N, C-alpha and C positions, 0 to 999 in steps of 0.2 A: 567625495571619493568616487571615482569612475568604477562602474560595475560592468561585467560582461554577462549578459543574460544567457548566452550560449555556452559559457564555460564555468562560471561560478555556480554554486548551489543556491537555488531558490526554494520557495515554499508553496505547496499547493494547499491552500486552506479555503478558498471559495469556489474553485473549479477543479475538476478532475481528482476529487477526493472522496472521503467516505462519510456520509451522514449516518448517525447511530441513533436509533430509538429505543427507549426503555419500554418494556412490555411486561405484563403479568397475567394472572388467571383470568382477569376481567377484561382483557384486551380482545376485541372481536376477532374471530378466525376468518381469514379470507383465503379463497382458493387462488393458489398461484400456478398458472398454467405454464408449461414448457413453451418458449417462444421460438423454438428452432428445432429442425430435424437433424442438425449436426451437433450442436452443443446440448448438453443434458444436465438435468439435476442429479445430484448424488443419489445413489440407489436407496439410501436410507432417510431421504428427505420426505417428510410428510406433505401431503397435498395442500393442507390447510394450515396456515402460518398466522401468528398474532400480528396484526398490522394496525397501528393506530390510524385514526381517521386523518390526522395532520401530516402523516408520513410523505416525504418527498425524496425520491431518488436523486443523485447528482444530475444536473441538467445537461452535463456534457455527454460526449459519445460513449463513455464507459458506463455511465448510469449506475454506479454501484449503490447499495443500501445494505445496512446491517441492522439486526434486531437483537437486544439483550434482555433476557429474562433472569434477573438476579436471584429471585426466589428459587428458581430451579437450576441455576447455573448453567444456563443454555444460551447459545448464539446462534443465529442464522444469518449467513451472508449470501449476497446475490449479485450478479453482474448483468448489465443491460436489462435493468428493470423498467417496466412500463406499466402505466395505469390507462386503460383504454376503455371508455364507456362504463366505468365502474369496475372493470375486471382487471386483475393484476396478471402480469406476464414477466418472466425472466428467462434468460438464456441458461444460466447456471443457478445452483442453490445447494448449499450444504449446512449441516447442523453439527455443532460440536460443543464441548464442555467448556464453560468459561474458566473453570479451574483445572483444565487438562494441560498437556504438554505444550501447547502453543505451536504445534506443527502437525502435518498430516502424514508423517513418515510411517506410522503404524497403521494407516487406514487401508493399505493395499488396494489403492484406487484402480490399478490395472492398466495404467498407460503402457502403450507399445511405442517403441522408438519411431518418432516422426509424428505421433498424435499430438493434438492440443490438449493441455490439461483441463480445458473448459469442457471437454467431452465427457469429464468424469465428475463434475460438481464444483470444484474449487474456483474462486473468482479472481484470484491473483494468478499472474503467469508463473510465478515461482512455486504455486501450489501450497501456499501458506494462508493462514486466515487474514482477511482483510482489515480486521481490527488491530491485528498484531503490529506493534511499533507506532501507532498513531499518537501524535501529540495531542492529548485530549485537552479540551477547553479548560475544564476545572483544574486539572493539574498544572497547566501552564499559568493559569490565574493565581495558583498558590505559590508559584516561584520554584517549584521543585518538580522535575520529571525524572523518575527513577527507573528507566528501562531504555533499551536500544530503540532507535528511531527508524522507521520505514523509509527507504529511499529508492529512487529509480534513476536511470541514466539511458541516454542513447547509445552508450558504449557497452551494451550487454553482450556477453559471448555467446557465440552460436553453438548450440548443443554442448554446453558445459555448465555445470552448476555444482554447488557444494551445500551440505547441510547448513541451516535448516530448510533450505529450498529442496523440493522434490521433483522439480521440472524447470523448464526454461523456455522463453519464446525469443531469445536472443538472435540477432542477425550478424553479429560483428566477430569476424575470425580474428582471435587474438585479443577479444575484449575482456571484460571483468565478468566472471561467472556470477549468476544470481545466487544468492545465499552468502556472498562475501561480505565481510564487515569493513567499513570505511570509517576511519576515525579523524576527528578534528583534533589537531595537536593539543594535548593536555596542558602543555606549557604556555599556549598563546594567552596573552592579556587581553581579555575580552573588553576591558575598559577602552581600548584603543578604537572601539567601534561604537557608533551611536545606536545602541540596542535598547528597545523597551524591556521591561521586567520579564514579559513573556518570552521575548526573543533571547534574553540572556538565559532563561530556564532551558530553553530549546538548545542553545549553543552549548551549555554545560552538559547536558545529556549527550550531546554529540561528541563531547571531549571524554566524558567519564565512561559512557556505554558504547558509544559509536553508532553507526547506522548500518542496517542490513539492506542489502540490494534485493528488492523483492519484485521488480517489474521493469519494463521498458518504458521510457517517456521520450518526448521530443526534445527535452533539455535535461539538466541534472536538478533533482528535487527531492525534498523530504515532505512528508505528509502531516498535516494537522487535521484534526476532526472537522468534518463539514457540519456546521450548526445551523443550516437552513432548515426551517420548520420548528425551530426552537425560539420562541419569543423571548427577548431579553438577553440573548447571547449573540455576540458579534465579534469578529476578529478585528474590526476596524479600530485603528489606533493601538492595536495590541500586537499583531503579527503582520508585517508587510511581506508580500509575496515575491515581487520582481522589481520593487523600487526601494532600495535600502534594506537595513536590518541584516538578515543572515547572508543575502546575496553580496553584501559589501565585504565579506570575508574572502580573501583571494584564495584560489584553488591551491596554491602551493602550501597552504596550511593544512591540507588534508593528506592522509596516507591510506593506502590500501593494505590492510593486514595480509599476512601470508595465507596463500590458498593452499589447502591440503586435502588430499583425498577426493579430488573432483571427479564427477561422473560424467561421461562423454555421451549423452543422449539428450533427447528433447524435441520440441516442436520443430518440424522441418518443412512446414508448409510455405514458409516465405521463400520466394523464388530467387530473390537477389540477396545474397550474402555479401556483406561489405568485406573486401579481401583483407584489409588491414586497418585497424582503428587509428588513423593518424589524427593528430591534434586533440587526443583525449588524454584522460588521466593515465599516467604511466602505471602499469601493472606491478 
């Protein structure tokens, strides 16, 4: 079956995704320096964070990384993370509760219209936790994913978003607001497609729970957990990114759910706003 890498939905699993590291009270504390005079850590982020010795941020330009301490129900996430000469740096950083509401609507981050959300700590353009909606390795291996899936597209609306997003970096006039839910047709027979058991689990979650638009991307993607730095875990043979699997499902099998109570503000630093999102998913 022919696929369209620029139109159908692929999976970020080994590039441009989120590696997660489990930490506890025995994990060494490392100073994480602010790496920018423009972007900043959240005002409540401590300077020293628990970072395992084998932690590796995503190797691509976004360089995300997340830390989870299950004993304390805490999560730290960061964007543009670097380790240089043994010292850690990041452009953003924020801490939140693992058992919290799953959004930052109550954090009163303080953005002003036109600002970047990254000036205030969040690492996702929509101002949501970077672990929210990830297809985790262990749950995909179990065959059941019981939550919405994080997604991104190049057709993100300019200065328009809906809850659970609290901000946006979109450039597309008339595009899809961040925070919008996109659903794979629940009636679609997945047996029509050559999917692995992990891909079927992901597709079923996209049917039952849908996908939440959380970021801008160069194509249309959903996110699987980055497992680099975790010996014994690999997506190879389990989830294909751009050659077969989820991307073989044609875009006409997806629908954008109704957008209600959208907010018209957001990041306005991008000079080129696409006047009309042609050839994209219909709103």
